[in-house]
Rosetta silent file (secondary structure, phi, psi, omega in degrees, C-alpha in Angstrom):
SEQUENCE: RKLNQCEGDCDSDSECATGLKCFDRTSSSSPKPPGCAGSTYLDYDYCYQPPVTPGPTTPTLKFIGATPNRKLN
SCORE:     score description
SCORE:     0.000 S_00000001
   1 L     0.000  153.433  176.859   -0.012   -0.013   -0.003 S_00000001
   2 L   -74.827  147.196  179.324    1.105    3.599   -0.536 S_00000001
   3 E   -81.411  140.828  177.923    2.232    5.518    2.514 S_00000001
   4 L   -90.281  177.187 -179.514    0.085    8.414    3.706 S_00000001
   5 L   -54.691  133.704  177.434    1.242   11.792    5.054 S_00000001
   6 L    70.606   14.472  176.635    3.730   11.492    7.863 S_00000001
   7 L  -104.588  148.693  179.363    4.129    7.730    7.383 S_00000001
   8 E  -146.478  169.537   19.410    7.480    6.061    6.700 S_00000001
   9 L  -105.269  122.518  177.099    9.850    4.502    5.760 S_00000001
  10 L  -105.370  154.737  174.511    9.788    5.574    2.106 S_00000001
  11 L  -113.933  -16.957 -179.961   12.668    5.405   -0.368 S_00000001
  12 L  -156.020  164.447  179.412   11.092    7.327   -3.211 S_00000001
  13 H   -59.889  -29.638 -176.952    8.049    9.513   -4.092 S_00000001
  14 H   -65.952  -18.636  179.891    6.435    6.524   -5.821 S_00000001
  15 H   -85.749   -5.941 -179.443    5.962    4.840   -2.443 S_00000001
  16 E   -99.473  154.707  179.117    3.817    7.779   -1.222 S_00000001
  17 L   -61.393  163.866 -178.705    0.123    8.405   -1.837 S_00000001
  18 L   -52.407  131.197  177.378   -0.854   10.722   -4.679 S_00000001
  19 L    88.101  -10.748 -178.982    0.389   14.271   -4.245 S_00000001
  20 L   -99.189  157.838  178.089    2.870   13.386   -1.489 S_00000001
  21 E  -125.335  159.116  177.854    6.648   13.290   -1.683 S_00000001
  22 E   -89.583  119.896 -178.463    9.269   11.311    0.230 S_00000001
  23 E   -87.975  112.301 -173.105   11.177   13.559    2.660 S_00000001
  24 L   -82.301  115.581  176.471   14.794   12.314    2.653 S_00000001
  25 L  -108.840  130.604 -173.477   16.376   12.338    6.136 S_00000001
  26 L   -98.216  -12.996  177.472   20.063   11.471    6.190 S_00000001
  27 L  -154.017  171.602 -179.280   20.445   11.013    9.974 S_00000001
  28 L   -68.886  -17.687  177.638   18.450   10.713   13.177 S_00000001
  29 L   -92.482    0.953  175.352   19.155   14.417   13.817 S_00000001
  30 L   -61.582  152.802  178.634   17.613   15.471   10.463 S_00000001
  31 L   -65.631  160.279  173.910   14.549   17.736   10.755 S_00000001
  32 L   -71.147  155.514  174.273   11.024   16.378   10.709 S_00000001
  33 L   -63.971  145.280  175.514    9.123   16.570    7.443 S_00000001
  34 L   -52.821  135.378  176.681    7.078   19.751    7.054 S_00000001
  35 L    82.861    3.880  179.442    3.580   19.372    8.511 S_00000001
  36 L  -113.230  142.742  178.087    4.413   16.351   10.686 S_00000001
  37 L  -118.014  171.656  179.019    4.514   16.264   14.478 S_00000001
  38 L    95.176 -170.685 -178.297    5.764   13.718   16.929 S_00000001
  39 L   -98.407  140.188  175.172    9.021   11.824   17.130 S_00000001
  40 L   -87.376  163.100 -179.583   10.869   10.405   14.116 S_00000001
  41 L  -113.005  119.583 -179.919   12.509    7.012   14.135 S_00000001
  42 L    45.633 -131.031 -178.659   16.242    6.750   13.461 S_00000001
  43 L  -107.475   28.757 -179.414   16.924    8.080    9.934 S_00000001
  44 L   -59.405  144.798  175.267   13.600    6.899    8.460 S_00000001
  45 L   -97.589  143.323 -173.987   12.227    8.901    5.519 S_00000001
  46 E  -125.828  149.828  172.955    8.581   10.002    5.665 S_00000001
  47 E   -78.305  141.783  179.662    5.958   11.012    3.142 S_00000001
  48 E  -145.171  165.507  178.226    4.846   14.608    3.380 S_00000001
  49 L   -93.047  111.103 -179.699    2.679   17.170    1.628 S_00000001
  50 L   -65.777  152.253 -179.810    4.952   19.570   -0.254 S_00000001
  51 L   -61.275  146.760 -179.844    4.051   23.241   -0.060 S_00000001
  52 L   -81.321  126.564  175.459    1.643   24.435   -2.742 S_00000001
  53 L   -94.741  133.859 -176.715    3.285   26.731   -5.214 S_00000001
  54 L   -63.248  137.945  179.460    1.034   29.388   -6.683 S_00000001
  55 L   -81.845 -173.272  178.708    0.114   28.746  -10.282 S_00000001
  56 L   -65.837  153.247  179.938   -0.061   31.333  -13.029 S_00000001
  57 L   -67.353  152.692  177.427   -2.491   34.154  -12.461 S_00000001
  58 L   -74.332  127.207 -179.941   -5.943   33.785  -13.897 S_00000001
  59 L   -63.664  147.511  178.128   -6.297   35.790  -17.078 S_00000001
  60 L   -91.224  136.743  177.709   -8.729   38.700  -17.019 S_00000001
  61 L   -63.941  140.336  179.854  -11.578   38.761  -19.563 S_00000001
  62 L  -131.707  134.561  175.175  -11.105   41.463  -22.196 S_00000001
  63 L   -93.303  125.528 -178.117  -13.610   42.765  -24.684 S_00000001
  64 L  -114.298    8.514  179.576  -11.905   43.266  -28.043 S_00000001
  65 L    98.043 -157.055  177.209  -14.951   44.159  -30.117 S_00000001
  66 L    57.657   90.947  176.306  -16.437   41.921  -32.829 S_00000001
  67 L   -92.733  131.370 -179.577  -20.020   41.039  -32.044 S_00000001
  68 L   -65.786  147.483  179.117  -21.225   37.816  -33.692 S_00000001
  69 L   -78.178  -14.863 -179.428  -23.946   38.183  -36.368 S_00000001
  70 L  -139.482  158.184  178.592  -25.880   35.171  -35.159 S_00000001
  71 L   -74.246  142.711  178.485  -26.631   33.497  -31.852 S_00000001
  72 L   -97.452  137.842  179.360  -24.471   30.578  -30.862 S_00000001
  73 L   -86.720    0.000    0.000  -26.216   27.481  -29.467 S_00000001
């Protein structure tokens, strides 16, 4: 089964549920994955929800003229 958020031990993103990534921890003193609380185990890697990056801005509607001669269905 795919690992859910804050579950481990993962070795790659493909082992995590859709939209999650594998947070690579190199030692037991590595930080916790973003959005996860509690204690980590040894150097286990955990699935986490990466931050959402804003997409392109939504285009604004513009009237450029040209009225159709007939109604569109």
